[in-house]
N, C-alpha and C positions, 0 to 999 in steps of 0.2 A: 551437609547438603546443600546444593547452593540454591537460592530463593529467585521466580524468575517473574518480573512485574506484567501483570496481563491488563491491556489498554483494550475498552473498547472500539467498534470502528469509526467512533466519533471520536480517539483519542481520552476517552474519560480513565480515570484508573479506575478498574473491578475490583482485581484480587491479585494475591501471589501464588503462584503454585510452584511445585518442583522441578526443577532441572528436565527430568523423563515424560515432564506431564508436558511442558512448554514442548518440546523436540516432539511429541505425538504428534501436537495440536497440527506445528508447522508442517509435519510428512505428510499428515488426512489433510494438508492443506486450507486448514479452517481458520490459521493464523501466517501472519507473515511476521517475521523479524524485523525490528525496528531498531536496535542497539544489540550490538553481541559484545561479549569478554575480548578486549584485545590478546590476540596470540593462541587463545584455546579453542579446539575444534574436539568436536567427536566423532570418530573413528570405530567403524567397522566393516566387514568385508566388505560390504556396496555402497557404504554410504557415508560422506565426509561433509562435516558441517560444524558452522560455526557456535560457541555455545551464544545461547542466548540468554540477554542479559534483561531486555525488553520484547514484548511481541504485541502486536494489534491483530484483533480477531476481523476476519473478512467481512462477519457478516454483522451488523449491528445486535447486540443485547439486549431487551427491553428491561430494567431494574427497577424496583419499586424503592424512592428516595429514603432516603435514611437521615436525620439531620444530626445523629450521635451515632461516635460508635460503639458497638458493643462493649463490655468493659470485661476485663479478664487480666491476670496476674501476668502472662508473656506480654500484652499489651503495656500496661505498667512498665515494666521493664524496661522493656524496645522504647516504650517513651522518655521514662528516665534515661535512657542509653547505660543501662546497667550499671547506675553510679547513686551509691550512699546518697540520698537527700539530706542527711546529719553532718556525714565525714566527705563525702566526694571519692570513697574507696568503692573498691569492686562490690555491686549489690548481688545478693543472690536470693532475697524475700525480699515481702511487701510486707510491708507497714501500715496498719492502720491510724490517722492522724488523732481522730477520735475513737478510739477502741471500741470491738464491737460489743464487748460489758454493759458498754456507757449508752449503746445507742447507737456507734459508728455502722454501719453499710459500706457495702462493695460497690464503691462510686469512683466515681477518676476524680474526683474532688476530695475525698478521704482516704485515698491511698498513696504509697508512695513509694519508693525501690529501696531498700535497705542491706547495711550489710547486717547476718549474724547479729554479729557484736551489738551492735546498737540497736537491734527491735529486742535484744532480750535484756539488755541495760533499759530501753525506755518501757519494756512490758506494758503494763496492764494500765498507763498512764498517758496523759495527754503531752505533748511537747513540754506547756510552762512548767507543768507536774514533774516533769523531769529534768527541767530545767536545760533543756536540748534544744538548740533554734535547728528550721531549716532553714537548708541552704538556697532552696526554690521550691516558689508556690507548685502544688498539684495543680495541673489545668484540666481540662475536656478537649480530648484533639476530636478534628473530625475523619471522617472514614477515610478520606484521602493522607491526611499524616497517617495513618494508621498503616497504609501501607506504605509509603514511602521511609518509614522507620524500620519497618520489617524489611525494606531491602540496603537495611545500614545507615540511611541517612538521616540526619536530625530534622524533628518536626519541627525545629523551630527556622531551621537554614533551608530548607526545601532539600531538594534532590541530594540523592548518593551523589560525591566523588564519580569520576567518569559519563556518567548519564549526561548527556547533553541537555538544554531545554527542549522542548517541544516545535519545532518554528511552525506556527500553523498559517 
């Protein structure tokens, strides 16, 4: 299912929603389409609309300020682009740099994406104890970074391919 970026009326990123939810918001005039998937359309008996990739709400929504994105396994995998932090292969699990049994917690700075083989090989040890080195250091993304990575973009590189920067 495709994800659509939702911007506030002030062009601040708010969330990602399913394609279905994005179309409903546009059809109810609660949002306008800012960017579409080229050449893709949704067709029904009485509707023919382009597939939205970015929508902007028509009215401003006040959102409490968050300094840091909340931690999640899905977020760690997205932050690391589903690449193993030890070998670079496709990652399917999350590994704790300092194992939970040694006091490690579920935090952005203590978790990395890992392939099942490396996660099993490292087991209940730190990377130094296991003789493994991290290809990249974990970092805590901002809430906006999490939204960009959820759309398939790089947290460090900015917007996903195909979405031009907004001209303000």
